[in-house]
N, C-alpha and C positions, 0 to 999 in steps of 0.2 A: 280525315278529322276526325277524331277517333270524341264518344260518347263524351268520354270524362269535360270536358276543351272546350264542346258546346254546353253542358251544365254550370260550364264557371265563369263563361261567357254569358249565361243570358242571363242567370244569380247577378253579375257583378252589373249589367247595363244593367237592368231593372232597380235596383241597388242604389243607379247615378241619378236614375229617373224620377225616383225617388224623393232623391237629395233633395234637385231639384225643385221637384215638385213637377213633372215633367207625364205626358202622356205617346204613345208610341203615336200620337196627327202630329207635334209640336213636335221628336225628336227628330220624326222624317221631316220635320218642312226645317227645321233647326241643323242637323245636316246634314241635307243636299240628298238622303238616301228616300228611296221609294218605301210609304208605309208599308210595302208585301214584303219587302226583304228585313226591315225594323220586326213583326208578326214575326217572323218563319224565324229568326235568329232570339226571339225570343220565348219560344219557344220550341225549339235549339232540338229544328228542320231546315235549319240550312245555316253558312257559315257563312261571311260575308268577307267581296272579295280585301287585300289587302286595303285596297283601295277604300273600300265603303269602311272596313273597320276603324281605319284612322279619322276618317268625315267621324265619326259615329263618337271618335275619344274625345276629338274636340268639340265636338258640340257638347261633348257632357265630365270639359275642365279636364280629362283623363289623360289616359298614355296607351295604345292598345294592348302595348305585355302586361298593362295593370289589367284592361282586361279576359286578353288571356289570361292572366295564374300566373304567366313568367314574371312578375314583380307584383311588392308587396306591396308600392309606395304607386302614390296616386294622383298625386299633383305631378302637373305638368312646369317643367323646370323652364320656367323663365330666359330669351333671350341674353340678358351680363347677368342673372345665373351659371349662368354657361360658360362665358369670358371671364367671369373670378376665375370658375375653375381651373382653367383652361393656364391663363393666364400666367401664374405662379410656376405653369409647370412645363412652355412655353419656353422659361431663360436659361433650361437647364440643356436645352439643344443644342444641336451645331444648327451653322451655315447651312449645310448643307439637309440635316436630317427637317429644319425647318422648312430650305423647297421644297420637300417630301411631300409632308406633309400638308404645305401649297398648294403643292399639282394633283394631290390623292381629293381635296376637296376641291375644291375648284374643279376636277373630270368627271360627267357623267358616272352615275354607279355601272350603267356598262364597260364604259370603258377601261374602267379600273383596274382594268388586269391589263401589268407592265406587260410586256416578252421579249 
């Protein structure tokens, strides 16, 4: 992981911690990610696994994409917001396309490769 990503991640985690008045120990407890990983992340010495990044993002009420600098939107969308956004688009799909979409959603990620 390049230094710029680590710097962005550290900066955004610190900003969100400040927003929620959390210190590293509290973030560790809230996220379930070890204090040492939080500390190393904040000092740009390490990069968390995808699972730990998601746990930290959830604890800070944001997304991993935002923390990494891949998105400028920091709010998590609720399931209802996602459903409402998708619902209108589903009406335009054929029965076959809906079946394909359902298969994709219900199949574990590592099995989503059709042969």
